[in-house]
C-alpha positions in Angstrom: 126.6 189.9 64.0 125.4 187.0 66.2 125.5 183.8 64.3 123.2 181.7 66.5 125.1 178.5 65.6 125.2 179.4 61.9 128.4 178.9 59.9 128.6 180.5 56.4 131.5 179.3 54.3 132.6 178.4 50.8 131.4 175.2 49.2 133.6 172.2 49.7 133.7 168.8 47.9 132.5 167.0 51.0 129.3 169.2 51.0 128.0 168.0 47.7 126.3 164.8 48.7 125.0 166.4 51.9 123.4 169.2 50.0 121.9 167.0 47.2 120.5 164.5 49.8 118.9 167.4 51.8 117.1 168.6 48.7 116.2 165.1 47.6 114.6 164.6 51.0 112.2 167.5 50.4 111.4 166.4 46.8 113.5 169.1 45.0 115.4 168.1 41.9 118.9 169.4 42.8 121.3 166.6 42.0 124.9 166.2 43.1 126.2 166.9 39.6 124.8 170.5 39.9 127.0 171.1 43.0 130.0 169.4 41.4 129.6 171.9 38.5 129.3 174.7 41.0 132.5 173.6 42.8 134.3 173.3 39.5 133.1 176.9 38.6 134.2 178.1 42.0 137.7 176.7 41.4 137.8 178.6 38.1 136.7 181.8 39.8 133.5 181.9 37.7 131.1 181.4 40.6 131.4 181.7 44.4 129.1 179.4 46.5 128.4 180.2 50.1 126.8 177.4 52.1 125.1 177.7 55.5 125.2 175.1 58.3 123.2 175.6 61.5 124.6 173.5 64.4 126.5 171.4 61.7 123.3 170.7 59.7 123.1 171.9 56.1 120.6 174.8 56.0 121.0 176.6 52.6 123.2 178.2 50.1 123.5 180.9 47.4 125.9 181.5 44.5 127.4 184.6 43.0 128.0 184.6 39.3 130.7 187.1 38.6 129.9 187.6 34.9 126.2 186.6 34.5 124.4 185.9 31.3 121.7 188.5 32.0 122.7 191.1 29.3 122.5 194.3 31.3 124.5 192.8 34.2 127.1 191.4 31.9 127.5 194.7 30.1 127.7 196.7 33.3 129.9 194.2 35.1 127.3 193.6 37.9 127.8 190.3 39.7 124.5 188.4 40.2 123.3 186.4 43.2 121.8 183.2 41.8 120.2 180.0 43.1 119.5 181.2 46.6 117.9 178.5 48.7 117.2 178.0 52.4 115.6 174.7 53.4 112.0 175.2 54.6 112.8 174.0 58.1 115.5 176.7 58.5 113.6 179.7 57.1 112.7 182.7 59.2 115.8 182.2 61.4 118.0 184.8 59.8 120.0 182.3 57.7 119.0 183.8 54.4 119.9 187.3 55.7 123.4 186.0 56.8 123.9 184.4 53.4 123.0 187.6 51.6 125.2 189.7 54.0 128.1 187.4 53.1 127.4 187.6 49.4 127.0 191.4 49.3 130.3 191.8 51.2 132.1 189.6 48.7 130.5 191.4 45.8 131.4 194.8 47.3 135.1 193.8 47.1 134.7 193.9 43.3 131.7 196.0 42.4 129.6 198.9 43.5 126.5 197.0 42.6 124.9 193.6 43.2 122.2 192.1 41.0 119.6 189.4 41.5 116.8 187.9 39.5 113.6 186.7 41.2 110.8 184.5 39.9 107.3 186.0 39.4 105.0 183.3 40.9 103.9 183.0 44.5 106.7 180.5 45.4 109.1 183.5 45.2 107.0 185.8 47.3 109.2 185.6 50.4 112.3 186.2 48.2 110.6 189.2 46.5 109.9 190.8 49.8 113.4 190.0 51.2 115.2 191.7 48.3 113.1 194.9 48.5 113.6 195.0 52.3 117.4 194.8 51.6 117.3 197.8 49.3 117.2 196.1 45.9 115.1 197.9 43.3 114.0 196.7 39.8 116.5 197.4 37.1 113.7 199.0 35.0 114.1 196.6 32.1 110.9 194.6 32.7 110.4 190.8 32.7 113.1 188.5 31.3 112.1 185.0 30.1 114.2 182.3 28.5 117.0 184.8 27.6 114.7 187.4 26.1 112.9 190.5 27.4 109.1 190.1 27.5 107.4 192.3 25.0 104.0 193.9 25.5 101.2 191.5 24.4 103.6 188.5 24.3 102.2 185.3 25.7 104.6 183.3 27.9 104.5 180.5 30.4 104.9 181.5 34.0 107.7 179.2 35.2 111.1 179.4 36.9 112.6 181.1 33.8 110.4 184.2 34.2 112.4 186.8 36.3 112.4 190.4 37.2 116.0 191.6 37.9 116.9 193.9 40.8 120.0 195.9 41.6 121.4 197.3 44.8 124.2 199.9 45.2 126.5 198.5 47.9 128.4 200.5 50.5 132.1 200.5 50.2 
């Protein structure tokens, strides 16, 4: 696969401030301590973090949680892609696709299935389309909000905690 100057690799300690500063520059609250926690979890084999650099400039990342909190994935041992972000200036250049390819390959070494949750507001529209195009389908359990499945007639706040979860069978 052509990489067009893109390097995908595991998170390193020296990446933490670079990543936090990149998100701070666009007004997103993603502090360095979040990435230090991710690095600690990676060292404990709880989470894997792939970072993308294009021409040596940070472009995005995603994480794989090997035993996610989402109950159906936890029960069925389905690793979950979480916190998938590509900086706006690097979108539509194939970087997200390369990150997902790397994640799915890593997951396929341990599982026949990959899971992912996606937000329900318009900010997640591009992600929703990407996952469907990649072969992910809803897991059929409905919306999940603040660690509970949403029940018919329930009133909730549409925020980053409202997700629909998808699964994909991976090729071995």
